[in-house]
Biopython code that builds the backbone (N, CA, C, O; Angstrom):
import numpy as np
from Bio.PDB.StructureBuilder import StructureBuilder

atoms = [
    (1, "MET", "N", (0.850, -1.168, 0.000)),
    (1, "MET", "CA", (0.000, 0.000, 0.000)),
    (1, "MET", "C", (0.899, 1.235, 0.000)),
    (1, "MET", "O", (1.868, 1.306, 0.756)),
    (2, "ASP", "N", (0.575, 2.197, -0.844)),
    (2, "ASP", "CA", (1.382, 3.418, -0.874)),
    (2, "ASP", "C", (0.964, 4.349, 0.272)),
    (2, "ASP", "O", (-0.105, 4.193, 0.863)),
    (3, "GLU", "N", (1.824, 5.303, 0.563)),
    (3, "GLU", "CA", (1.642, 6.211, 1.706)),
    (3, "GLU", "C", (0.348, 7.018, 1.613)),
    (3, "GLU", "O", (-0.369, 7.143, 2.605)),
    (4, "ARG", "N", (0.048, 7.554, 0.462)),
    (4, "ARG", "CA", (-1.171, 8.362, 0.295)),
    (4, "ARG", "C", (-2.420, 7.519, 0.569)),
    (4, "ARG", "O", (-3.341, 7.979, 1.245)),
    (5, "THR", "N", (-2.455, 6.305, 0.055)),
    (5, "THR", "CA", (-3.603, 5.423, 0.286)),
    (5, "THR", "C", (-3.735, 5.099, 1.766)),
    (5, "THR", "O", (-4.842, 5.096, 2.305)),
    (6, "ARG", "N", (-2.612, 4.825, 2.428)),
    (6, "ARG", "CA", (-2.636, 4.542, 3.867)),
    (6, "ARG", "C", (-3.219, 5.723, 4.650)),
    (6, "ARG", "O", (-4.060, 5.536, 5.529)),
    (7, "ILE", "N", (-2.771, 6.925, 4.327)),
    (7, "ILE", "CA", (-3.262, 8.128, 5.010)),
    (7, "ILE", "C", (-4.759, 8.318, 4.750)),
    (7, "ILE", "O", (-5.504, 8.665, 5.666)),
    (8, "GLU", "N", (-5.198, 8.097, 3.526)),
    (8, "GLU", "CA", (-6.619, 8.241, 3.200)),
    (8, "GLU", "C", (-7.472, 7.219, 3.949)),
    (8, "GLU", "O", (-8.566, 7.537, 4.415)),
    (9, "ILE", "N", (-6.973, 6.006, 4.060)),
    (9, "ILE", "CA", (-7.704, 4.957, 4.792)),
    (9, "ILE", "C", (-7.749, 5.296, 6.282)),
    (9, "ILE", "O", (-8.793, 5.149, 6.919)),
    (10, "GLU", "N", (-6.627, 5.746, 6.838)),
    (10, "GLU", "CA", (-6.613, 6.140, 8.249)),
    (10, "GLU", "C", (-7.576, 7.298, 8.502)),
    (10, "GLU", "O", (-8.290, 7.303, 9.504)),
    (11, "ALA", "N", (-7.599, 8.276, 7.600)),
    (11, "ALA", "CA", (-8.516, 9.411, 7.744)),
    (11, "ALA", "C", (-9.968, 8.947, 7.669)),
    (11, "ALA", "O", (-10.816, 9.430, 8.421)),
    (12, "ALA", "N", (-10.253, 8.020, 6.773)),
    (12, "ALA", "CA", (-11.615, 7.487, 6.664)),
    (12, "ALA", "C", (-12.017, 6.749, 7.934)),
    (12, "ALA", "O", (-13.154, 6.864, 8.391)),
    (13, "ALA", "N", (-11.084, 5.993, 8.504)),
    (13, "ALA", "CA", (-11.368, 5.280, 9.749)),
    (13, "ALA", "C", (-11.638, 6.270, 10.880)),
    (13, "ALA", "O", (-12.549, 6.052, 11.679)),
    (14, "PHE", "N", (-10.871, 7.346, 10.962)),
    (14, "PHE", "CA", (-11.100, 8.374, 11.970)),
    (14, "PHE", "C", (-12.484, 9.003, 11.793)),
    (14, "PHE", "O", (-13.217, 9.179, 12.766)),
    (15, "ARG", "N", (-12.837, 9.338, 10.558)),
    (15, "ARG", "CA", (-14.153, 9.941, 10.307)),
    (15, "ARG", "C", (-15.271, 8.993, 10.706)),
    (15, "ARG", "O", (-16.292, 9.426, 11.240)),
    (16, "THR", "N", (-15.089, 7.715, 10.452)),
    (16, "THR", "CA", (-16.093, 6.721, 10.827)),
    (16, "THR", "C", (-16.209, 6.618, 12.343)),
    (16, "THR", "O", (-17.318, 6.560, 12.873)),
    (17, "LEU", "N", (-15.082, 6.593, 13.045)),
    (17, "LEU", "CA", (-15.104, 6.562, 14.508)),
    (17, "LEU", "C", (-15.798, 7.806, 15.053)),
    (17, "LEU", "O", (-16.643, 7.708, 15.943)),
    (18, "ARG", "N", (-15.448, 8.963, 14.527)),
    (18, "ARG", "CA", (-16.075, 10.216, 14.959)),
    (18, "ARG", "C", (-17.580, 10.160, 14.750)),
    (18, "ARG", "O", (-18.349, 10.452, 15.667)),
    (19, "GLU", "N", (-17.996, 9.792, 13.568)),
    (19, "GLU", "CA", (-19.431, 9.713, 13.252)),
    (19, "GLU", "C", (-20.133, 8.709, 14.172)),
    (19, "GLU", "O", (-21.234, 8.973, 14.656)),
    (20, "HIS", "N", (-19.508, 7.585, 14.407)),
    (20, "HIS", "CA", (-20.083, 6.566, 15.283)),
    (20, "HIS", "C", (-20.307, 7.127, 16.689)),
    (20, "HIS", "O", (-21.373, 6.938, 17.276)),
    (21, "LEU", "N", (-19.296, 7.820, 17.225)),
    (21, "LEU", "CA", (-19.403, 8.349, 18.579)),
    (21, "LEU", "C", (-20.341, 9.545, 18.680)),
    (21, "LEU", "O", (-20.913, 9.795, 19.741)),
    (22, "LEU", "N", (-20.506, 10.289, 17.582)),
    (22, "LEU", "CA", (-21.364, 11.476, 17.623)),
    (22, "LEU", "C", (-22.814, 11.193, 17.273)),
    (22, "LEU", "O", (-23.708, 11.887, 17.756)),
    (23, "THR", "N", (-23.064, 10.196, 16.449)),
    (23, "THR", "CA", (-24.449, 9.972, 16.017)),
    (23, "THR", "C", (-25.008, 8.624, 16.449)),
    (23, "THR", "O", (-26.107, 8.563, 17.000)),
    (24, "ARG", "N", (-24.292, 7.575, 16.218)),
    (24, "ARG", "CA", (-24.820, 6.246, 16.549)),
    (24, "ARG", "C", (-24.740, 5.952, 18.040)),
    (24, "ARG", "O", (-25.595, 5.249, 18.579)),
    (25, "ARG", "N", (-23.717, 6.485, 18.716)),
    (25, "ARG", "CA", (-23.538, 6.216, 20.148)),
    (25, "ARG", "C", (-23.345, 7.499, 20.948)),
    (25, "ARG", "O", (-22.492, 7.567, 21.833)),
    (26, "ALA", "N", (-24.138, 8.510, 20.631)),
    (26, "ALA", "CA", (-24.092, 9.755, 21.397)),
    (26, "ALA", "C", (-24.504, 9.519, 22.845)),
    (26, "ALA", "O", (-24.217, 10.334, 23.723)),
    (27, "ASP", "N", (-25.182, 8.394, 23.089)),
    (27, "ASP", "CA", (-25.612, 8.050, 24.446)),
    (27, "ASP", "C", (-24.450, 7.639, 25.346)),
    (27, "ASP", "O", (-24.564, 7.707, 26.569)),
    (28, "VAL", "N", (-23.348, 7.217, 24.760)),
    (28, "VAL", "CA", (-22.187, 6.803, 25.551)),
    (28, "VAL", "C", (-21.490, 8.060, 26.060)),
    (28, "VAL", "O", (-21.078, 8.918, 25.279)),
    (29, "GLN", "N", (-21.368, 8.153, 27.362)),
    (29, "GLN", "CA", (-20.795, 9.336, 27.987)),
    (29, "GLN", "C", (-19.276, 9.366, 27.829)),
    (29, "GLN", "O", (-18.620, 8.324, 27.858)),
    (30, "ASN", "N", (-18.721, 10.571, 27.661)),
    (30, "ASN", "CA", (-17.272, 10.725, 27.587)),
    (30, "ASN", "C", (-16.588, 10.136, 28.817)),
    (30, "ASN", "O", (-15.546, 9.491, 28.702)),
    (31, "ILE", "N", (-17.165, 10.355, 29.974)),
    (31, "ILE", "CA", (-16.563, 9.866, 31.216)),
    (31, "ILE", "C", (-16.480, 8.334, 31.199)),
    (31, "ILE", "O", (-15.502, 7.762, 31.680)),
    (32, "ASP", "N", (-17.499, 7.673, 30.649)),
    (32, "ASP", "CA", (-17.475, 6.215, 30.561)),
    (32, "ASP", "C", (-16.448, 5.737, 29.540)),
    (32, "ASP", "O", (-15.769, 4.735, 29.763)),
    (33, "LEU", "N", (-16.331, 6.452, 28.416)),
    (33, "LEU", "CA", (-15.289, 6.116, 27.434)),
    (33, "LEU", "C", (-13.912, 6.206, 28.068)),
    (33, "LEU", "O", (-13.086, 5.307, 27.907)),
    (34, "MET", "N", (-13.665, 7.293, 28.789)),
    (34, "MET", "CA", (-12.358, 7.476, 29.422)),
    (34, "MET", "C", (-12.100, 6.377, 30.445)),
    (34, "MET", "O", (-11.003, 5.821, 30.506)),
    (35, "ASN", "N", (-13.109, 6.072, 31.240)),
    (35, "ASN", "CA", (-12.919, 5.060, 32.278)),
    (35, "ASN", "C", (-12.667, 3.674, 31.690)),
    (35, "ASN", "O", (-11.893, 2.899, 32.251)),
    (36, "LEU", "N", (-13.302, 3.357, 30.582)),
    (36, "LEU", "CA", (-13.165, 2.025, 29.996)),
    (36, "LEU", "C", (-12.044, 1.916, 28.963)),
    (36, "LEU", "O", (-11.347, 0.903, 28.903)),
    (37, "ALA", "N", (-11.875, 2.950, 28.157)),
    (37, "ALA", "CA", (-10.942, 2.858, 27.034)),
    (37, "ALA", "C", (-9.693, 3.722, 27.190)),
    (37, "ALA", "O", (-8.719, 3.545, 26.457)),
    (38, "GLY", "N", (-9.716, 4.651, 28.137)),
    (38, "GLY", "CA", (-8.558, 5.521, 28.313)),
    (38, "GLY", "C", (-8.528, 6.695, 27.359)),
    (38, "GLY", "O", (-7.520, 7.397, 27.283)),
    (39, "PHE", "N", (-9.607, 6.927, 26.628)),
    (39, "PHE", "CA", (-9.741, 8.105, 25.766)),
    (39, "PHE", "C", (-11.225, 8.383, 25.590)),
    (39, "PHE", "O", (-12.070, 7.526, 25.849)),
    (40, "CYS", "N", (-11.525, 9.605, 25.141)),
    (40, "CYS", "CA", (-12.919, 9.975, 24.886)),
    (40, "CYS", "C", (-12.973, 10.917, 23.688)),
    (40, "CYS", "O", (-11.964, 11.141, 23.020)),
    (41, "ARG", "N", (-14.133, 11.457, 23.426)),
    (41, "ARG", "CA", (-14.294, 12.386, 22.307)),
    (41, "ARG", "C", (-13.375, 13.602, 22.475)),
    (41, "ARG", "O", (-12.804, 14.089, 21.500)),
    (42, "ASN", "N", (-13.236, 14.087, 23.708)),
    (42, "ASN", "CA", (-12.364, 15.238, 23.932)),
    (42, "ASN", "C", (-10.908, 14.903, 23.629)),
    (42, "ASN", "O", (-10.162, 15.758, 23.151)),
    (43, "CYS", "N", (-10.501, 13.676, 23.902)),
    (43, "CYS", "CA", (-9.145, 13.253, 23.540)),
    (43, "CYS", "C", (-8.973, 13.289, 22.020)),
    (43, "CYS", "O", (-7.946, 13.745, 21.518)),
    (44, "LEU", "N", (-9.967, 12.813, 21.301)),
    (44, "LEU", "CA", (-9.882, 12.836, 19.840)),
    (44, "LEU", "C", (-9.775, 14.275, 19.336)),
    (44, "LEU", "O", (-9.014, 14.551, 18.408)),
    (45, "ALA", "N", (-10.531, 15.189, 19.939)),
    (45, "ALA", "CA", (-10.440, 16.602, 19.564)),
    (45, "ALA", "C", (-9.060, 17.157, 19.902)),
    (45, "ALA", "O", (-8.494, 17.927, 19.126)),
    (46, "ARG", "N", (-8.513, 16.769, 21.063)),
    (46, "ARG", "CA", (-7.188, 17.230, 21.457)),
    (46, "ARG", "C", (-6.127, 16.696, 20.501)),
    (46, "ARG", "O", (-5.217, 17.430, 20.116)),
    (47, "TRP", "N", (-6.233, 15.435, 20.118)),
    (47, "TRP", "CA", (-5.276, 14.869, 19.167)),
    (47, "TRP", "C", (-5.356, 15.592, 17.826)),
    (47, "TRP", "O", (-4.340, 15.794, 17.161)),
    (48, "TYR", "N", (-6.557, 15.975, 17.436)),
    (48, "TYR", "CA", (-6.758, 16.751, 16.203)),
    (48, "TYR", "C", (-6.031, 18.093, 16.334)),
    (48, "TYR", "O", (-5.303, 18.507, 15.433)),
    (49, "GLN", "N", (-6.242, 18.768, 17.476)),
    (49, "GLN", "CA", (-5.595, 20.047, 17.739)),
    (49, "GLN", "C", (-4.080, 19.901, 17.715)),
    (49, "GLN", "O", (-3.387, 20.702, 17.087)),
    (50, "GLU", "N", (-3.566, 18.892, 18.393)),
    (50, "GLU", "CA", (-2.122, 18.681, 18.445)),
    (50, "GLU", "C", (-1.551, 18.435, 17.056)),
    (50, "GLU", "O", (-0.482, 18.952, 16.730)),
    (51, "ALA", "N", (-2.241, 17.661, 16.236)),
    (51, "ALA", "CA", (-1.777, 17.400, 14.865)),
    (51, "ALA", "C", (-1.755, 18.698, 14.056)),
    (51, "ALA", "O", (-0.826, 18.935, 13.284)),
    (52, "ALA", "N", (-2.776, 19.536, 14.232)),
    (52, "ALA", "CA", (-2.805, 20.821, 13.530)),
    (52, "ALA", "C", (-1.654, 21.707, 13.997)),
    (52, "ALA", "O", (-0.941, 22.288, 13.179)),
    (53, "ASN", "N", (-1.476, 21.809, 15.312)),
    (53, "ASN", "CA", (-0.407, 22.638, 15.865)),
    (53, "ASN", "C", (0.965, 22.160, 15.403)),
    (53, "ASN", "O", (1.832, 22.977, 15.094)),
    (54, "GLU", "N", (1.171, 20.836, 15.351)),
    (54, "GLU", "CA", (2.448, 20.287, 14.886)),
    (54, "GLU", "C", (2.745, 20.677, 13.438)),
    (54, "GLU", "O", (3.902, 20.713, 13.018)),
    (55, "ARG", "N", (1.697, 20.965, 12.693)),
    (55, "ARG", "CA", (1.859, 21.349, 11.288)),
    (55, "ARG", "C", (1.831, 22.853, 11.098)),
    (55, "ARG", "O", (1.706, 23.344, 9.976)),
    (56, "GLY", "N", (1.948, 23.592, 12.213)),
    (56, "GLY", "CA", (2.017, 25.046, 12.141)),
    (56, "GLY", "C", (0.673, 25.737, 12.058)),
    (56, "GLY", "O", (0.625, 26.945, 11.829)),
    (57, "LEU", "N", (-0.417, 25.016, 12.236)),
    (57, "LEU", "CA", (-1.748, 25.609, 12.222)),
    (57, "LEU", "C", (-2.163, 25.920, 13.653)),
    (57, "LEU", "O", (-2.284, 25.015, 14.479)),
    (58, "GLU", "N", (-2.380, 27.192, 13.945)),
    (58, "GLU", "CA", (-2.799, 27.579, 15.289)),
    (58, "GLU", "C", (-4.241, 27.134, 15.502)),
    (58, "GLU", "O", (-5.121, 27.446, 14.700)),
    (59, "MET", "N", (-4.473, 26.411, 16.578)),
    (59, "MET", "CA", (-5.815, 25.944, 16.899)),
    (59, "MET", "C", (-5.912, 25.807, 18.411)),
    (59, "MET", "O", (-5.062, 25.178, 19.042)),
    (60, "THR", "N", (-6.950, 26.395, 18.988)),
    (60, "THR", "CA", (-7.164, 26.282, 20.427)),
    (60, "THR", "C", (-7.942, 25.005, 20.736)),
    (60, "THR", "O", (-8.487, 24.356, 19.843)),
    (61, "LYS", "N", (-7.978, 24.664, 22.016)),
    (61, "LYS", "CA", (-8.760, 23.511, 22.459)),
    (61, "LYS", "C", (-10.230, 23.692, 22.078)),
    (61, "LYS", "O", (-10.864, 22.763, 21.578)),
    (62, "ASP", "N", (-10.768, 24.887, 22.313)),
    (62, "ASP", "CA", (-12.175, 25.132, 21.998)),
    (62, "ASP", "C", (-12.443, 25.044, 20.492)),
    (62, "ASP", "O", (-13.475, 24.519, 20.077)),
    (63, "GLU", "N", (-11.529, 25.549, 19.685)),
    (63, "GLU", "CA", (-11.685, 25.450, 18.230)),
    (63, "GLU", "C", (-11.662, 23.994, 17.782)),
    (63, "GLU", "O", (-12.472, 23.585, 16.950)),
    (64, "ALA", "N", (-10.747, 23.222, 18.326)),
    (64, "ALA", "CA", (-10.663, 21.804, 17.959)),
    (64, "ALA", "C", (-11.922, 21.067, 18.368)),
    (64, "ALA", "O", (-12.439, 20.251, 17.606)),
    (65, "ARG", "N", (-12.417, 21.342, 19.556)),
    (65, "ARG", "CA", (-13.647, 20.683, 20.004)),
    (65, "ARG", "C", (-14.824, 21.050, 19.112)),
    (65, "ARG", "O", (-15.644, 20.192, 18.784)),
    (66, "GLU", "N", (-14.915, 22.311, 18.717)),
    (66, "GLU", "CA", (-16.028, 22.700, 17.845)),
    (66, "GLU", "C", (-15.927, 22.015, 16.486)),
    (66, "GLU", "O", (-16.943, 21.617, 15.916)),
    (67, "ILE", "N", (-14.721, 21.877, 15.967)),
    (67, "ILE", "CA", (-14.533, 21.147, 14.706)),
    (67, "ILE", "C", (-14.933, 19.687, 14.898)),
    (67, "ILE", "O", (-15.663, 19.124, 14.082)),
    (68, "TYR", "N", (-14.449, 19.078, 15.983)),
    (68, "TYR", "CA", (-14.728, 17.662, 16.221)),
    (68, "TYR", "C", (-16.223, 17.411, 16.438)),
    (68, "TYR", "O", (-16.807, 16.538, 15.796)),
    (69, "TYR", "N", (-16.837, 18.175, 17.339)),
    (69, "TYR", "CA", (-18.241, 17.960, 17.680)),
    (69, "TYR", "C", (-19.212, 18.525, 16.640)),
    (69, "TYR", "O", (-20.385, 18.154, 16.619)),
    (70, "GLY", "N", (-18.727, 19.412, 15.786)),
    (70, "GLY", "CA", (-19.615, 20.040, 14.807)),
    (70, "GLY", "C", (-20.498, 21.108, 15.428)),
    (70, "GLY", "O", (-21.482, 21.536, 14.824)),
    (71, "MET", "N", (-20.148, 21.536, 16.628)),
    (71, "MET", "CA", (-20.894, 22.559, 17.366)),
    (71, "MET", "C", (-20.039, 22.950, 18.564)),
    (71, "MET", "O", (-19.088, 22.242, 18.897)),
    (72, "PRO", "N", (-20.357, 24.059, 19.214)),
    (72, "PRO", "CA", (-19.617, 24.377, 20.437)),
    (72, "PRO", "C", (-19.758, 23.241, 21.454)),
    (72, "PRO", "O", (-20.824, 22.640, 21.588)),
    (73, "TYR", "N", (-18.675, 22.961, 22.160)),
    (73, "TYR", "CA", (-18.668, 21.859, 23.123)),
    (73, "TYR", "C", (-19.766, 22.022, 24.169)),
    (73, "TYR", "O", (-20.400, 21.041, 24.557)),
    (74, "GLU", "N", (-19.993, 23.237, 24.623)),
    (74, "GLU", "CA", (-21.035, 23.463, 25.627)),
    (74, "GLU", "C", (-22.403, 23.043, 25.100)),
    (74, "GLU", "O", (-23.230, 22.552, 25.869)),
    (75, "ASP", "N", (-22.656, 23.225, 23.810)),
    (75, "ASP", "CA", (-23.927, 22.783, 23.211)),
    (75, "ASP", "C", (-24.014, 21.257, 23.217)),
    (75, "ASP", "O", (-25.064, 20.688, 23.515)),
    (76, "TRP", "N", (-22.891, 20.595, 22.884)),
    (76, "TRP", "CA", (-22.867, 19.125, 22.926)),
    (76, "TRP", "C", (-23.180, 18.636, 24.334)),
    (76, "TRP", "O", (-24.023, 17.760, 24.526)),
    (77, "LYS", "N", (-22.492, 19.210, 25.312)),
    (77, "LYS", "CA", (-22.701, 18.800, 26.696)),
    (77, "LYS", "C", (-24.160, 18.988, 27.109)),
    (77, "LYS", "O", (-24.748, 18.113, 27.746)),
    (78, "ALA", "N", (-24.733, 20.119, 26.748)),
    (78, "ALA", "CA", (-26.123, 20.403, 27.133)),
    (78, "ALA", "C", (-27.087, 19.386, 26.524)),
    (78, "ALA", "O", (-28.092, 19.033, 27.141)),
    (79, "GLY", "N", (-26.785, 18.921, 25.328)),
    (79, "GLY", "CA", (-27.679, 17.999, 24.646)),
    (79, "GLY", "C", (-27.436, 16.526, 24.915)),
    (79, "GLY", "O", (-28.319, 15.701, 24.681)),
    (80, "HIS", "N", (-26.240, 16.181, 25.407)),
    (80, "HIS", "CA", (-25.883, 14.762, 25.496)),
    (80, "HIS", "C", (-25.304, 14.304, 26.826)),
    (80, "HIS", "O", (-25.373, 13.118, 27.151)),
    (81, "GLN", "N", (-24.736, 15.218, 27.596)),
    (81, "GLN", "CA", (-24.062, 14.789, 28.823)),
    (81, "GLN", "C", (-25.053, 14.658, 29.976)),
    (81, "GLN", "O", (-25.888, 15.534, 30.203)),
    (82, "THR", "N", (-24.943, 13.561, 30.688)),
    (82, "THR", "CA", (-25.781, 13.333, 31.861)),
    (82, "THR", "C", (-24.903, 13.354, 33.110)),
    (82, "THR", "O", (-23.695, 13.133, 33.025)),
    (83, "PRO", "N", (-25.501, 13.616, 34.258)),
    (83, "PRO", "CA", (-24.703, 13.650, 35.490)),
    (83, "PRO", "C", (-24.068, 12.283, 35.783)),
    (83, "PRO", "O", (-24.663, 11.236, 35.529)),
    (84, "ALA", "N", (-22.859, 12.325, 36.318)),
    (84, "ALA", "CA", (-22.158, 11.097, 36.698)),
    (84, "ALA", "C", (-22.211, 10.948, 38.214)),
    (84, "ALA", "O", (-22.193, 11.935, 38.950)),
    (85, "ASP", "N", (-22.277, 9.701, 38.665)),
    (85, "ASP", "CA", (-22.263, 9.466, 40.103)),
    (85, "ASP", "C", (-20.835, 9.595, 40.642)),
    (85, "ASP", "O", (-19.876, 9.676, 39.875)),
    (86, "GLU", "N", (-20.714, 9.611, 41.943)),
    (86, "GLU", "CA", (-19.408, 9.836, 42.578)),
    (86, "GLU", "C", (-18.396, 8.739, 42.237)),
    (86, "GLU", "O", (-17.213, 9.027, 42.053)),
    (87, "ALA", "N", (-18.841, 7.506, 42.153)),
    (87, "ALA", "CA", (-17.920, 6.409, 41.817)),
    (87, "ALA", "C", (-17.370, 6.577, 40.405)),
    (87, "ALA", "O", (-16.186, 6.339, 40.165)),
    (88, "THR", "N", (-18.218, 6.982, 39.478)),
    (88, "THR", "CA", (-17.786, 7.194, 38.099)),
    (88, "THR", "C", (-16.800, 8.359, 38.029)),
    (88, "THR", "O", (-15.803, 8.293, 37.310)),
    (89, "LYS", "N", (-17.082, 9.416, 38.775)),
    (89, "LYS", "CA", (-16.179, 10.572, 38.802)),
    (89, "LYS", "C", (-14.821, 10.188, 39.389)),
    (89, "LYS", "O", (-13.785, 10.622, 38.884)),
    (90, "ALA", "N", (-14.817, 9.387, 40.439)),
    (90, "ALA", "CA", (-13.560, 8.950, 41.049)),
    (90, "ALA", "C", (-12.761, 8.088, 40.080)),
    (90, "ALA", "O", (-11.542, 8.228, 39.981)),
    (91, "ALA", "N", (-13.437, 7.203, 39.371)),
    (91, "ALA", "CA", (-12.765, 6.361, 38.375)),
    (91, "ALA", "C", (-12.195, 7.222, 37.254)),
    (91, "ALA", "O", (-11.118, 6.932, 36.732)),
    (92, "PHE", "N", (-12.912, 8.278, 36.884)),
    (92, "PHE", "CA", (-12.442, 9.191, 35.847)),
    (92, "PHE", "C", (-11.144, 9.871, 36.271)),
    (92, "PHE", "O", (-10.210, 9.977, 35.476)),
    (93, "GLU", "N", (-11.082, 10.326, 37.507)),
    (93, "GLU", "CA", (-9.864, 10.990, 37.997)),
    (93, "GLU", "C", (-8.650, 10.085, 37.791)),
    (93, "GLU", "O", (-7.599, 10.539, 37.339)),
    (94, "VAL", "N", (-8.800, 8.821, 38.121)),
    (94, "VAL", "CA", (-7.709, 7.852, 37.975)),
    (94, "VAL", "C", (-7.399, 7.624, 36.496)),
    (94, "VAL", "O", (-6.238, 7.677, 36.089)),
    (95, "ALA", "N", (-8.434, 7.371, 35.694)),
    (95, "ALA", "CA", (-8.234, 7.087, 34.265)),
    (95, "ALA", "C", (-7.620, 8.280, 33.548)),
    (95, "ALA", "O", (-6.732, 8.116, 32.711)),
    (96, "PHE", "N", (-8.087, 9.476, 33.871)),
    (96, "PHE", "CA", (-7.561, 10.666, 33.206)),
    (96, "PHE", "C", (-6.088, 10.862, 33.531)),
    (96, "PHE", "O", (-5.273, 11.081, 32.635)),
    (97, "ARG", "N", (-5.746, 10.782, 34.814)),
    (97, "ARG", "CA", (-4.333, 10.932, 35.204)),
    (97, "ARG", "C", (-3.462, 9.884, 34.529)),
    (97, "ARG", "O", (-2.365, 10.191, 34.063)),
    (98, "LYS", "N", (-3.942, 8.659, 34.476)),
    (98, "LYS", "CA", (-3.173, 7.560, 33.879)),
    (98, "LYS", "C", (-2.978, 7.753, 32.374)),
    (98, "LYS", "O", (-1.900, 7.473, 31.849)),
    (99, "ASN", "N", (-4.004, 8.227, 31.685)),
    (99, "ASN", "CA", (-3.977, 8.273, 30.223)),
    (99, "ASN", "C", (-3.682, 9.649, 29.633)),
    (99, "ASN", "O", (-3.195, 9.742, 28.507)),
    (100, "VAL", "N", (-3.965, 10.706, 30.369)),
    (100, "VAL", "CA", (-3.815, 12.056, 29.815)),
    (100, "VAL", "C", (-2.866, 12.907, 30.631)),
    (100, "VAL", "O", (-1.958, 13.532, 30.082)),
    (101, "GLY", "N", (-3.065, 12.935, 31.915)),
    (101, "GLY", "CA", (-2.238, 13.782, 32.778)),
    (101, "GLY", "C", (-3.094, 14.466, 33.821)),
    (101, "GLY", "O", (-4.043, 13.879, 34.341)),
    (102, "LYS", "N", (-2.762, 15.697, 34.122)),
    (102, "LYS", "CA", (-3.472, 16.458, 35.147)),
    (102, "LYS", "C", (-4.901, 16.746, 34.700)),
    (102, "LYS", "O", (-5.134, 17.125, 33.552)),
    (103, "VAL", "N", (-5.848, 16.567, 35.602)),
    (103, "VAL", "CA", (-7.262, 16.860, 35.313)),
    (103, "VAL", "C", (-7.441, 18.360, 35.303)),
    (103, "VAL", "O", (-7.118, 19.044, 36.274)),
    (104, "ASP", "N", (-7.976, 18.883, 34.159)),
    (104, "ASP", "CA", (-8.211, 20.330, 34.067)),
    (104, "ASP", "C", (-9.645, 20.674, 33.766)),
    (104, "ASP", "O", (-10.023, 21.836, 33.917)),
    (105, "ASP", "N", (-10.460, 19.739, 33.351)),
    (105, "ASP", "CA", (-11.884, 20.015, 33.169)),
    (105, "ASP", "C", (-12.614, 18.722, 33.137)),
    (105, "ASP", "O", (-13.837, 18.707, 32.991)),
]
sb = StructureBuilder()
sb.init_structure("model")
sb.init_model(0)
sb.init_chain("A")
sb.init_seg("    ")
for serial, (resi, resn, name, xyz) in enumerate(atoms, 1):
    if name == "N":
        sb.init_residue(resn, " ", resi, " ")
    sb.init_atom(name, np.array(xyz, "f"), 0.0, 1.0, " ", f" {name:<3s}", serial, name[0])
structure = sb.get_structure()
């Protein structure tokens, strides 16, 4: 497989994952994704931002999230995020530190 084809296939797989998490499984909470898989939709947006920044494209966290979610993140949260219980929040603290680093939001 040539490099361009590989990149196109990887990009298609990313778009499919994004679409799956945003439309088919919008019911799955980010906190549950992080606790079970070690990443969530916000991680995917952050990775998008980091890739853009590495290529010299200035992009903030909020800009990346809006691109990823297709709307402002606060709108996504209002429409899809449900309250988490204390045990889930505690598990998130551990998973986030292990997989991402310091908890900032």
